[in-house]
mmCIF file of the N, C-alpha and C atoms, coordinates in Angstrom:
data_MODEL
# 
_entry.id   MODEL 
# 
loop_
_atom_site.group_PDB 
_atom_site.id 
_atom_site.type_symbol 
_atom_site.label_atom_id 
_atom_site.label_alt_id 
_atom_site.label_comp_id 
_atom_site.label_asym_id 
_atom_site.label_entity_id 
_atom_site.label_seq_id 
_atom_site.pdbx_PDB_ins_code 
_atom_site.Cartn_x 
_atom_site.Cartn_y 
_atom_site.Cartn_z 
_atom_site.occupancy 
_atom_site.B_iso_or_equiv 
_atom_site.pdbx_formal_charge 
_atom_site.auth_seq_id 
_atom_site.auth_comp_id 
_atom_site.auth_asym_id 
_atom_site.auth_atom_id 
_atom_site.pdbx_PDB_model_num 
ATOM 1   N N  . MET A 1 1  ? 243.825 -21.096 223.205 1.00 0.00 ? 1  MET A N  1 
ATOM 2   C CA . MET A 1 1  ? 244.622 -22.085 224.460 1.00 0.00 ? 1  MET A CA 1 
ATOM 3   C C  . MET A 1 1  ? 245.624 -22.946 224.125 1.00 0.00 ? 1  MET A C  1 
ATOM 4   N N  . ASN A 1 2  ? 245.988 -22.939 223.128 1.00 0.00 ? 2  ASN A N  1 
ATOM 5   C CA . ASN A 1 2  ? 246.877 -24.427 222.581 1.00 0.00 ? 2  ASN A CA 1 
ATOM 6   C C  . ASN A 1 2  ? 248.485 -23.756 222.246 1.00 0.00 ? 2  ASN A C  1 
ATOM 7   N N  . LYS A 1 3  ? 248.000 -22.475 221.902 1.00 0.00 ? 3  LYS A N  1 
ATOM 8   C CA . LYS A 1 3  ? 249.385 -20.990 221.862 1.00 0.00 ? 3  LYS A CA 1 
ATOM 9   C C  . LYS A 1 3  ? 249.670 -21.202 223.279 1.00 0.00 ? 3  LYS A C  1 
ATOM 10  N N  . ILE A 1 4  ? 249.271 -21.152 224.150 1.00 0.00 ? 4  ILE A N  1 
ATOM 11  C CA . ILE A 1 4  ? 249.643 -21.131 225.582 1.00 0.00 ? 4  ILE A CA 1 
ATOM 12  C C  . ILE A 1 4  ? 250.027 -21.901 225.920 1.00 0.00 ? 4  ILE A C  1 
ATOM 13  N N  . LEU A 1 5  ? 249.380 -23.180 225.690 1.00 0.00 ? 5  LEU A N  1 
ATOM 14  C CA . LEU A 1 5  ? 250.409 -24.810 226.136 1.00 0.00 ? 5  LEU A CA 1 
ATOM 15  C C  . LEU A 1 5  ? 251.533 -24.950 224.971 1.00 0.00 ? 5  LEU A C  1 
ATOM 16  N N  . VAL A 1 6  ? 252.013 -24.271 223.721 1.00 0.00 ? 6  VAL A N  1 
ATOM 17  C CA . VAL A 1 6  ? 253.049 -24.501 223.031 1.00 0.00 ? 6  VAL A CA 1 
ATOM 18  C C  . VAL A 1 6  ? 254.389 -23.418 223.785 1.00 0.00 ? 6  VAL A C  1 
ATOM 19  N N  . VAL A 1 7  ? 253.712 -22.689 224.244 1.00 0.00 ? 7  VAL A N  1 
ATOM 20  C CA . VAL A 1 7  ? 254.461 -21.768 225.282 1.00 0.00 ? 7  VAL A CA 1 
ATOM 21  C C  . VAL A 1 7  ? 255.213 -21.653 225.910 1.00 0.00 ? 7  VAL A C  1 
ATOM 22  N N  . ILE A 1 8  ? 253.996 -22.728 226.859 1.00 0.00 ? 8  ILE A N  1 
ATOM 23  C CA . ILE A 1 8  ? 254.992 -22.906 228.357 1.00 0.00 ? 8  ILE A CA 1 
ATOM 24  C C  . ILE A 1 8  ? 255.271 -24.319 228.276 1.00 0.00 ? 8  ILE A C  1 
ATOM 25  N N  . LEU A 1 9  ? 255.504 -25.134 226.656 1.00 0.00 ? 9  LEU A N  1 
ATOM 26  C CA . LEU A 1 9  ? 256.168 -26.195 226.748 1.00 0.00 ? 9  LEU A CA 1 
ATOM 27  C C  . LEU A 1 9  ? 257.545 -26.053 226.382 1.00 0.00 ? 9  LEU A C  1 
ATOM 28  N N  . VAL A 1 10 ? 257.782 -24.803 225.521 1.00 0.00 ? 10 VAL A N  1 
ATOM 29  C CA . VAL A 1 10 ? 258.862 -24.366 224.617 1.00 0.00 ? 10 VAL A CA 1 
ATOM 30  C C  . VAL A 1 10 ? 259.114 -23.774 225.382 1.00 0.00 ? 10 VAL A C  1 
ATOM 31  N N  . THR A 1 11 ? 258.985 -22.815 226.583 1.00 0.00 ? 11 THR A N  1 
ATOM 32  C CA . THR A 1 11 ? 259.916 -22.374 227.531 1.00 0.00 ? 11 THR A CA 1 
ATOM 33  C C  . THR A 1 11 ? 260.740 -23.413 228.519 1.00 0.00 ? 11 THR A C  1 
ATOM 34  N N  . VAL A 1 12 ? 259.762 -25.009 228.688 1.00 0.00 ? 12 VAL A N  1 
ATOM 35  C CA . VAL A 1 12 ? 260.302 -25.676 229.968 1.00 0.00 ? 12 VAL A CA 1 
ATOM 36  C C  . VAL A 1 12 ? 261.289 -26.463 229.031 1.00 0.00 ? 12 VAL A C  1 
ATOM 37  N N  . VAL A 1 13 ? 261.218 -26.263 227.585 1.00 0.00 ? 13 VAL A N  1 
ATOM 38  C CA . VAL A 1 13 ? 262.366 -27.429 226.782 1.00 0.00 ? 13 VAL A CA 1 
ATOM 39  C C  . VAL A 1 13 ? 263.029 -26.294 226.832 1.00 0.00 ? 13 VAL A C  1 
ATOM 40  N N  . VAL A 1 14 ? 263.460 -25.098 226.569 1.00 0.00 ? 14 VAL A N  1 
ATOM 41  C CA . VAL A 1 14 ? 264.794 -24.090 226.660 1.00 0.00 ? 14 VAL A CA 1 
ATOM 42  C C  . VAL A 1 14 ? 264.905 -24.509 228.187 1.00 0.00 ? 14 VAL A C  1 
ATOM 43  N N  . VAL A 1 15 ? 264.334 -23.636 229.209 1.00 0.00 ? 15 VAL A N  1 
ATOM 44  C CA . VAL A 1 15 ? 265.037 -23.777 230.718 1.00 0.00 ? 15 VAL A CA 1 
ATOM 45  C C  . VAL A 1 15 ? 265.653 -25.484 230.913 1.00 0.00 ? 15 VAL A C  1 
ATOM 46  N N  . TYR A 1 16 ? 265.067 -26.732 230.537 1.00 0.00 ? 16 TYR A N  1 
ATOM 47  C CA . TYR A 1 16 ? 265.728 -27.760 230.398 1.00 0.00 ? 16 TYR A CA 1 
ATOM 48  C C  . TYR A 1 16 ? 267.352 -28.081 230.034 1.00 0.00 ? 16 TYR A C  1 
ATOM 49  N N  . LEU A 1 17 ? 267.055 -27.635 228.664 1.00 0.00 ? 17 LEU A N  1 
ATOM 50  C CA . LEU A 1 17 ? 268.151 -27.329 227.800 1.00 0.00 ? 17 LEU A CA 1 
ATOM 51  C C  . LEU A 1 17 ? 269.342 -26.629 228.384 1.00 0.00 ? 17 LEU A C  1 
ATOM 52  N N  . MET A 1 18 ? 269.353 -25.197 228.588 1.00 0.00 ? 18 MET A N  1 
ATOM 53  C CA . MET A 1 18 ? 269.744 -24.332 229.361 1.00 0.00 ? 18 MET A CA 1 
ATOM 54  C C  . MET A 1 18 ? 270.643 -24.612 230.989 1.00 0.00 ? 18 MET A C  1 
ATOM 55  N N  . ARG A 1 19 ? 269.949 -25.834 231.359 1.00 0.00 ? 19 ARG A N  1 
ATOM 56  C CA . ARG A 1 19 ? 270.696 -26.164 232.514 1.00 0.00 ? 19 ARG A CA 1 
ATOM 57  C C  . ARG A 1 19 ? 271.698 -27.354 232.516 1.00 0.00 ? 19 ARG A C  1 
ATOM 58  N N  . ARG A 1 20 ? 271.351 -27.773 231.084 1.00 0.00 ? 20 ARG A N  1 
ATOM 59  C CA . ARG A 1 20 ? 271.968 -29.591 230.858 1.00 0.00 ? 20 ARG A CA 1 
ATOM 60  C C  . ARG A 1 20 ? 273.180 -28.885 230.172 1.00 0.00 ? 20 ARG A C  1 
ATOM 61  N N  . MET A 1 21 ? 273.141 -27.754 229.282 1.00 0.00 ? 21 MET A N  1 
ATOM 62  C CA . MET A 1 21 ? 274.066 -27.150 229.077 1.00 0.00 ? 21 MET A CA 1 
ATOM 63  C C  . MET A 1 21 ? 275.142 -26.838 230.000 1.00 0.00 ? 21 MET A C  1 
ATOM 64  N N  . ALA A 1 22 ? 274.593 -25.746 231.070 1.00 0.00 ? 22 ALA A N  1 
ATOM 65  C CA . ALA A 1 22 ? 275.493 -25.391 232.561 1.00 0.00 ? 22 ALA A CA 1 
ATOM 66  C C  . ALA A 1 22 ? 276.086 -26.750 232.754 1.00 0.00 ? 22 ALA A C  1 
ATOM 67  N N  . GLN A 1 23 ? 275.299 -27.469 233.128 1.00 0.00 ? 23 GLN A N  1 
ATOM 68  C CA . GLN A 1 23 ? 275.931 -28.703 234.138 1.00 0.00 ? 23 GLN A CA 1 
ATOM 69  C C  . GLN A 1 23 ? 277.303 -29.454 232.803 1.00 0.00 ? 23 GLN A C  1 
ATOM 70  N N  . SER A 1 24 ? 277.308 -29.745 231.621 1.00 0.00 ? 24 SER A N  1 
ATOM 71  C CA . SER A 1 24 ? 278.099 -29.977 230.800 1.00 0.00 ? 24 SER A CA 1 
ATOM 72  C C  . SER A 1 24 ? 279.558 -29.466 231.120 1.00 0.00 ? 24 SER A C  1 
ATOM 73  N N  . ARG A 1 25 ? 278.912 -27.953 231.209 1.00 0.00 ? 25 ARG A N  1 
ATOM 74  C CA . ARG A 1 25 ? 280.341 -27.150 231.175 1.00 0.00 ? 25 ARG A CA 1 
ATOM 75  C C  . ARG A 1 25 ? 280.981 -27.132 232.326 1.00 0.00 ? 25 ARG A C  1 
ATOM 76  N N  . GLY A 1 26 ? 280.325 -27.542 233.619 1.00 0.00 ? 26 GLY A N  1 
ATOM 77  C CA . GLY A 1 26 ? 281.025 -27.553 234.222 1.00 0.00 ? 26 GLY A CA 1 
ATOM 78  C C  . GLY A 1 26 ? 280.431 -26.484 235.274 1.00 0.00 ? 26 GLY A C  1 
ATOM 79  N N  . ASP A 1 27 ? 279.275 -25.469 235.188 1.00 0.00 ? 27 ASP A N  1 
ATOM 80  C CA . ASP A 1 27 ? 278.707 -24.805 236.309 1.00 0.00 ? 27 ASP A CA 1 
ATOM 81  C C  . ASP A 1 27 ? 278.264 -25.116 237.509 1.00 0.00 ? 27 ASP A C  1 
ATOM 82  N N  . LYS A 1 28 ? 279.086 -24.418 237.956 1.00 0.00 ? 28 LYS A N  1 
ATOM 83  C CA . LYS A 1 28 ? 278.435 -25.060 239.416 1.00 0.00 ? 28 LYS A CA 1 
ATOM 84  C C  . LYS A 1 28 ? 277.371 -24.192 239.734 1.00 0.00 ? 28 LYS A C  1 
ATOM 85  N N  . PRO A 1 29 ? 275.580 -24.776 240.856 1.00 0.00 ? 29 PRO A N  1 
ATOM 86  C CA . PRO A 1 29 ? 274.960 -23.680 241.266 1.00 0.00 ? 29 PRO A CA 1 
ATOM 87  C C  . PRO A 1 29 ? 275.202 -22.244 242.230 1.00 0.00 ? 29 PRO A C  1 
ATOM 88  N N  . LEU A 1 30 ? 274.664 -21.416 242.314 1.00 0.00 ? 30 LEU A N  1 
ATOM 89  C CA . LEU A 1 30 ? 275.508 -20.646 243.532 1.00 0.00 ? 30 LEU A CA 1 
ATOM 90  C C  . LEU A 1 30 ? 274.786 -21.397 244.983 1.00 0.00 ? 30 LEU A C  1 
ATOM 91  N N  . PRO A 1 31 ? 275.683 -20.971 245.376 1.00 0.00 ? 31 PRO A N  1 
ATOM 92  C CA . PRO A 1 31 ? 275.237 -21.645 246.968 1.00 0.00 ? 31 PRO A CA 1 
ATOM 93  C C  . PRO A 1 31 ? 274.193 -20.980 247.992 1.00 0.00 ? 31 PRO A C  1 
ATOM 94  N N  . PRO A 1 32 ? 274.016 -21.565 248.683 1.00 0.00 ? 32 PRO A N  1 
ATOM 95  C CA . PRO A 1 32 ? 272.959 -21.059 249.243 1.00 0.00 ? 32 PRO A CA 1 
ATOM 96  C C  . PRO A 1 32 ? 272.984 -20.068 250.288 1.00 0.00 ? 32 PRO A C  1 
ATOM 97  N N  . PRO A 1 33 ? 272.518 -18.619 250.249 1.00 0.00 ? 33 PRO A N  1 
ATOM 98  C CA . PRO A 1 33 ? 272.439 -18.031 251.166 1.00 0.00 ? 33 PRO A CA 1 
ATOM 99  C C  . PRO A 1 33 ? 273.419 -18.426 252.928 1.00 0.00 ? 33 PRO A C  1 
ATOM 100 N N  . GLY A 1 34 ? 273.797 -17.651 253.460 1.00 0.00 ? 34 GLY A N  1 
ATOM 101 C CA . GLY A 1 34 ? 274.079 -18.139 254.426 1.00 0.00 ? 34 GLY A CA 1 
ATOM 102 C C  . GLY A 1 34 ? 275.549 -19.113 254.553 1.00 0.00 ? 34 GLY A C  1 
ATOM 103 N N  . GLY A 1 35 ? 275.823 -20.067 253.451 1.00 0.00 ? 35 GLY A N  1 
ATOM 104 C CA . GLY A 1 35 ? 276.664 -21.102 253.687 1.00 0.00 ? 35 GLY A CA 1 
ATOM 105 C C  . GLY A 1 35 ? 277.652 -20.685 254.138 1.00 0.00 ? 35 GLY A C  1 
ATOM 106 N N  . LYS A 1 36 ? 278.907 -19.997 253.801 1.00 0.00 ? 36 LYS A N  1 
ATOM 107 C CA . LYS A 1 36 ? 279.830 -19.289 254.511 1.00 0.00 ? 36 LYS A CA 1 
ATOM 108 C C  . LYS A 1 36 ? 279.773 -18.390 255.680 1.00 0.00 ? 36 LYS A C  1 
ATOM 109 N N  . LYS A 1 37 ? 280.405 -18.168 256.496 1.00 0.00 ? 37 LYS A N  1 
ATOM 110 C CA . LYS A 1 37 ? 280.038 -17.389 257.604 1.00 0.00 ? 37 LYS A CA 1 
ATOM 111 C C  . LYS A 1 37 ? 281.640 -16.333 256.737 1.00 0.00 ? 37 LYS A C  1 
ATOM 112 N N  . THR A 1 38 ? 281.209 -14.940 257.389 1.00 0.00 ? 38 THR A N  1 
ATOM 113 C CA . THR A 1 38 ? 282.449 -14.101 256.694 1.00 0.00 ? 38 THR A CA 1 
ATOM 114 C C  . THR A 1 38 ? 282.593 -13.404 258.047 1.00 0.00 ? 38 THR A C  1 
ATOM 115 N N  . LYS A 1 39 ? 283.671 -13.552 258.477 1.00 0.00 ? 39 LYS A N  1 
ATOM 116 C CA . LYS A 1 39 ? 284.590 -12.772 260.356 1.00 0.00 ? 39 LYS A CA 1 
ATOM 117 C C  . LYS A 1 39 ? 284.056 -11.291 259.286 1.00 0.00 ? 39 LYS A C  1 
ATOM 118 N N  . VAL A 1 40 ? 283.222 -10.390 260.390 1.00 0.00 ? 40 VAL A N  1 
ATOM 119 C CA . VAL A 1 40 ? 282.709 -8.922  260.904 1.00 0.00 ? 40 VAL A CA 1 
ATOM 120 C C  . VAL A 1 40 ? 284.236 -8.151  261.862 1.00 0.00 ? 40 VAL A C  1 
ATOM 121 N N  . GLU A 1 41 ? 284.661 -7.394  261.031 1.00 0.00 ? 41 GLU A N  1 
ATOM 122 C CA . GLU A 1 41 ? 285.995 -6.381  261.817 1.00 0.00 ? 41 GLU A CA 1 
ATOM 123 C C  . GLU A 1 41 ? 285.324 -5.074  262.423 1.00 0.00 ? 41 GLU A C  1 
ATOM 124 N N  . ASP A 1 42 ? 285.902 -4.882  263.004 1.00 0.00 ? 42 ASP A N  1 
ATOM 125 C CA . ASP A 1 42 ? 285.201 -3.622  263.593 1.00 0.00 ? 42 ASP A CA 1 
ATOM 126 C C  . ASP A 1 42 ? 285.930 -2.465  263.117 1.00 0.00 ? 42 ASP A C  1 
ATOM 127 N N  . MET A 1 43 ? 285.066 -1.318  262.714 1.00 0.00 ? 43 MET A N  1 
ATOM 128 C CA . MET A 1 43 ? 285.984 -0.750  262.096 1.00 0.00 ? 43 MET A CA 1 
ATOM 129 C C  . MET A 1 43 ? 285.601 1.177   263.380 1.00 0.00 ? 43 MET A C  1 
ATOM 130 N N  . VAL A 1 44 ? 287.054 1.459   262.968 1.00 0.00 ? 44 VAL A N  1 
ATOM 131 C CA . VAL A 1 44 ? 287.416 2.978   263.449 1.00 0.00 ? 44 VAL A CA 1 
ATOM 132 C C  . VAL A 1 44 ? 287.205 3.887   263.065 1.00 0.00 ? 44 VAL A C  1 
ATOM 133 N N  . ARG A 1 45 ? 287.272 4.787   263.668 1.00 0.00 ? 45 ARG A N  1 
ATOM 134 C CA . ARG A 1 45 ? 287.657 6.260   262.673 1.00 0.00 ? 45 ARG A CA 1 
ATOM 135 C C  . ARG A 1 45 ? 288.462 7.219   262.989 1.00 0.00 ? 45 ARG A C  1 
ATOM 136 N N  . CYS A 1 46 ? 289.528 7.452   261.663 1.00 0.00 ? 46 CYS A N  1 
ATOM 137 C CA . CYS A 1 46 ? 290.541 8.447   262.324 1.00 0.00 ? 46 CYS A CA 1 
ATOM 138 C C  . CYS A 1 46 ? 290.477 9.790   262.531 1.00 0.00 ? 46 CYS A C  1 
ATOM 139 N N  . ARG A 1 47 ? 291.092 10.047  263.724 1.00 0.00 ? 47 ARG A N  1 
ATOM 140 C CA . ARG A 1 47 ? 291.004 11.021  264.822 1.00 0.00 ? 47 ARG A CA 1 
ATOM 141 C C  . ARG A 1 47 ? 291.307 12.579  264.124 1.00 0.00 ? 47 ARG A C  1 
ATOM 142 N N  . VAL A 1 48 ? 292.272 12.371  262.629 1.00 0.00 ? 48 VAL A N  1 
ATOM 143 C CA . VAL A 1 48 ? 292.187 13.619  262.159 1.00 0.00 ? 48 VAL A CA 1 
ATOM 144 C C  . VAL A 1 48 ? 291.708 13.929  260.559 1.00 0.00 ? 48 VAL A C  1 
ATOM 145 N N  . CYS A 1 49 ? 290.994 13.136  259.839 1.00 0.00 ? 49 CYS A N  1 
ATOM 146 C CA . CYS A 1 49 ? 290.179 12.972  258.996 1.00 0.00 ? 49 CYS A CA 1 
ATOM 147 C C  . CYS A 1 49 ? 288.822 12.667  259.042 1.00 0.00 ? 49 CYS A C  1 
ATOM 148 N N  . GLY A 1 50 ? 288.558 11.726  260.103 1.00 0.00 ? 50 GLY A N  1 
ATOM 149 C CA . GLY A 1 50 ? 286.993 11.010  260.585 1.00 0.00 ? 50 GLY A CA 1 
ATOM 150 C C  . GLY A 1 50 ? 287.164 9.777   259.747 1.00 0.00 ? 50 GLY A C  1 
ATOM 151 N N  . VAL A 1 51 ? 287.938 9.342   258.485 1.00 0.00 ? 51 VAL A N  1 
ATOM 152 C CA . VAL A 1 51 ? 286.935 8.136   257.635 1.00 0.00 ? 51 VAL A CA 1 
ATOM 153 C C  . VAL A 1 51 ? 287.480 6.830   258.256 1.00 0.00 ? 51 VAL A C  1 
ATOM 154 N N  . ASN A 1 52 ? 286.187 5.750   258.126 1.00 0.00 ? 52 ASN A N  1 
ATOM 155 C CA . ASN A 1 52 ? 286.444 5.047   258.986 1.00 0.00 ? 52 ASN A CA 1 
ATOM 156 C C  . ASN A 1 52 ? 287.263 3.599   258.137 1.00 0.00 ? 52 ASN A C  1 
ATOM 157 N N  . LEU A 1 53 ? 287.683 2.839   258.786 1.00 0.00 ? 53 LEU A N  1 
ATOM 158 C CA . LEU A 1 53 ? 288.735 1.839   258.443 1.00 0.00 ? 53 LEU A CA 1 
ATOM 159 C C  . LEU A 1 53 ? 288.404 0.953   259.315 1.00 0.00 ? 53 LEU A C  1 
ATOM 160 N N  . PRO A 1 54 ? 288.993 -0.332  258.774 1.00 0.00 ? 54 PRO A N  1 
ATOM 161 C CA . PRO A 1 54 ? 289.265 -1.920  259.722 1.00 0.00 ? 54 PRO A CA 1 
ATOM 162 C C  . PRO A 1 54 ? 290.220 -1.096  260.292 1.00 0.00 ? 54 PRO A C  1 
ATOM 163 N N  . ARG A 1 55 ? 289.909 -1.946  261.885 1.00 0.00 ? 55 ARG A N  1 
ATOM 164 C CA . ARG A 1 55 ? 291.097 -1.891  262.855 1.00 0.00 ? 55 ARG A CA 1 
ATOM 165 C C  . ARG A 1 55 ? 291.861 -2.549  262.783 1.00 0.00 ? 55 ARG A C  1 
ATOM 166 N N  . SER A 1 56 ? 292.325 -3.352  261.988 1.00 0.00 ? 56 SER A N  1 
ATOM 167 C CA . SER A 1 56 ? 293.301 -4.049  261.273 1.00 0.00 ? 56 SER A CA 1 
ATOM 168 C C  . SER A 1 56 ? 293.879 -3.440  260.645 1.00 0.00 ? 56 SER A C  1 
ATOM 169 N N  . GLU A 1 57 ? 293.686 -2.262  259.520 1.00 0.00 ? 57 GLU A N  1 
ATOM 170 C CA . GLU A 1 57 ? 294.145 -1.172  258.873 1.00 0.00 ? 57 GLU A CA 1 
ATOM 171 C C  . GLU A 1 57 ? 294.547 -0.225  259.394 1.00 0.00 ? 57 GLU A C  1 
ATOM 172 N N  . ALA A 1 58 ? 294.204 0.226   260.530 1.00 0.00 ? 58 ALA A N  1 
ATOM 173 C CA . ALA A 1 58 ? 294.534 1.703   261.420 1.00 0.00 ? 58 ALA A CA 1 
ATOM 174 C C  . ALA A 1 58 ? 295.731 1.522   262.182 1.00 0.00 ? 58 ALA A C  1 
ATOM 175 N N  . ILE A 1 59 ? 295.935 2.862   262.713 1.00 0.00 ? 59 ILE A N  1 
ATOM 176 C CA . ILE A 1 59 ? 297.808 2.746   262.822 1.00 0.00 ? 59 ILE A CA 1 
ATOM 177 C C  . ILE A 1 59 ? 296.872 3.496   264.275 1.00 0.00 ? 59 ILE A C  1 
ATOM 178 N N  . LEU A 1 60 ? 297.230 2.541   265.434 1.00 0.00 ? 60 LEU A N  1 
ATOM 179 C CA . LEU A 1 60 ? 297.062 3.041   266.888 1.00 0.00 ? 60 LEU A CA 1 
ATOM 180 C C  . LEU A 1 60 ? 298.269 3.788   267.496 1.00 0.00 ? 60 LEU A C  1 
ATOM 181 N N  . ALA A 1 61 ? 298.171 4.835   268.290 1.00 0.00 ? 61 ALA A N  1 
ATOM 182 C CA . ALA A 1 61 ? 299.368 5.961   268.548 1.00 0.00 ? 61 ALA A CA 1 
ATOM 183 C C  . ALA A 1 61 ? 298.144 6.130   270.213 1.00 0.00 ? 61 ALA A C  1 
ATOM 184 N N  . ARG A 1 62 ? 298.658 6.274   270.932 1.00 0.00 ? 62 ARG A N  1 
ATOM 185 C CA . ARG A 1 62 ? 298.702 6.900   272.310 1.00 0.00 ? 62 ARG A CA 1 
ATOM 186 C C  . ARG A 1 62 ? 296.786 6.417   272.720 1.00 0.00 ? 62 ARG A C  1 
ATOM 187 N N  . GLY A 1 63 ? 296.441 5.061   271.934 1.00 0.00 ? 63 GLY A N  1 
ATOM 188 C CA . GLY A 1 63 ? 295.060 5.250   272.307 1.00 0.00 ? 63 GLY A CA 1 
ATOM 189 C C  . GLY A 1 63 ? 294.066 6.128   271.485 1.00 0.00 ? 63 GLY A C  1 
ATOM 190 N N  . ARG A 1 64 ? 295.061 6.266   270.607 1.00 0.00 ? 64 ARG A N  1 
ATOM 191 C CA . ARG A 1 64 ? 294.195 6.862   269.009 1.00 0.00 ? 64 ARG A CA 1 
ATOM 192 C C  . ARG A 1 64 ? 294.045 6.749   268.339 1.00 0.00 ? 64 ARG A C  1 
ATOM 193 N N  . PHE A 1 65 ? 293.335 6.142   267.041 1.00 0.00 ? 65 PHE A N  1 
ATOM 194 C CA . PHE A 1 65 ? 293.231 5.986   265.712 1.00 0.00 ? 65 PHE A CA 1 
ATOM 195 C C  . PHE A 1 65 ? 293.383 6.377   264.403 1.00 0.00 ? 65 PHE A C  1 
ATOM 196 N N  . TYR A 1 66 ? 294.339 6.036   263.430 1.00 0.00 ? 66 TYR A N  1 
ATOM 197 C CA . TYR A 1 66 ? 294.733 7.214   262.600 1.00 0.00 ? 66 TYR A CA 1 
ATOM 198 C C  . TYR A 1 66 ? 294.616 6.252   261.132 1.00 0.00 ? 66 TYR A C  1 
ATOM 199 N N  . CYS A 1 67 ? 294.661 7.199   260.168 1.00 0.00 ? 67 CYS A N  1 
ATOM 200 C CA . CYS A 1 67 ? 294.203 6.008   258.801 1.00 0.00 ? 67 CYS A CA 1 
ATOM 201 C C  . CYS A 1 67 ? 295.684 6.104   258.320 1.00 0.00 ? 67 CYS A C  1 
ATOM 202 N N  . CYS A 1 68 ? 296.440 6.703   258.549 1.00 0.00 ? 68 CYS A N  1 
ATOM 203 C CA . CYS A 1 68 ? 297.726 7.083   258.089 1.00 0.00 ? 68 CYS A CA 1 
ATOM 204 C C  . CYS A 1 68 ? 299.057 7.402   259.303 1.00 0.00 ? 68 CYS A C  1 
ATOM 205 N N  . ASP A 1 69 ? 300.404 6.937   258.632 1.00 0.00 ? 69 ASP A N  1 
ATOM 206 C CA . ASP A 1 69 ? 301.505 7.790   260.084 1.00 0.00 ? 69 ASP A CA 1 
ATOM 207 C C  . ASP A 1 69 ? 301.433 9.262   259.445 1.00 0.00 ? 69 ASP A C  1 
ATOM 208 N N  . GLU A 1 70 ? 301.138 9.903   258.073 1.00 0.00 ? 70 GLU A N  1 
ATOM 209 C CA . GLU A 1 70 ? 300.875 11.550  258.354 1.00 0.00 ? 70 GLU A CA 1 
ATOM 210 C C  . GLU A 1 70 ? 299.893 11.999  259.285 1.00 0.00 ? 70 GLU A C  1 
ATOM 211 N N  . HIS A 1 71 ? 299.437 11.328  259.942 1.00 0.00 ? 71 HIS A N  1 
ATOM 212 C CA . HIS A 1 71 ? 297.970 11.902  260.326 1.00 0.00 ? 71 HIS A CA 1 
ATOM 213 C C  . HIS A 1 71 ? 297.945 12.000  261.869 1.00 0.00 ? 71 HIS A C  1 
ATOM 214 N N  . ARG A 1 72 ? 298.633 10.531  262.114 1.00 0.00 ? 72 ARG A N  1 
ATOM 215 C CA . ARG A 1 72 ? 299.317 10.384  263.372 1.00 0.00 ? 72 ARG A CA 1 
ATOM 216 C C  . ARG A 1 72 ? 300.452 11.600  263.846 1.00 0.00 ? 72 ARG A C  1 
ATOM 217 N N  . LYS A 1 73 ? 301.290 11.728  262.969 1.00 0.00 ? 73 LYS A N  1 
ATOM 218 C CA . LYS A 1 73 ? 302.312 12.787  262.950 1.00 0.00 ? 73 LYS A CA 1 
ATOM 219 C C  . LYS A 1 73 ? 301.889 13.919  263.329 1.00 0.00 ? 73 LYS A C  1 
ATOM 220 N N  . SER A 1 74 ? 300.935 14.297  262.774 1.00 0.00 ? 74 SER A N  1 
ATOM 221 C CA . SER A 1 74 ? 300.486 15.780  262.905 1.00 0.00 ? 74 SER A CA 1 
ATOM 222 C C  . SER A 1 74 ? 299.457 16.329  263.660 1.00 0.00 ? 74 SER A C  1 
ATOM 223 N N  . ASP A 1 75 ? 299.247 15.047  264.424 1.00 0.00 ? 75 ASP A N  1 
ATOM 224 C CA . ASP A 1 75 ? 298.161 15.488  265.586 1.00 0.00 ? 75 ASP A CA 1 
ATOM 225 C C  . ASP A 1 75 ? 299.039 14.882  266.737 1.00 0.00 ? 75 ASP A C  1 
ATOM 226 N N  . LEU A 1 76 ? 300.140 15.377  267.026 1.00 0.00 ? 76 LEU A N  1 
ATOM 227 C CA . LEU A 1 76 ? 301.232 15.139  268.327 1.00 0.00 ? 76 LEU A CA 1 
ATOM 228 C C  . LEU A 1 76 ? 300.572 16.376  268.768 1.00 0.00 ? 76 LEU A C  1 
# 
């Protein structure tokens, strides 16, 4: 029983010292999940090769999406 108490005490002391060292170095704790909202962007598929890419990176021509100018030209 004494050994268990010693192990628990040592663990608590080690955790306390590690947290204190992290604070003195200026480390910040991780932010809680859901803190910052990230903007979600629609994905579109290239008409030629079928790769999915964000709408802002796609090339739109004649109502169709392409991943690069070469694919846009090849689908004429």
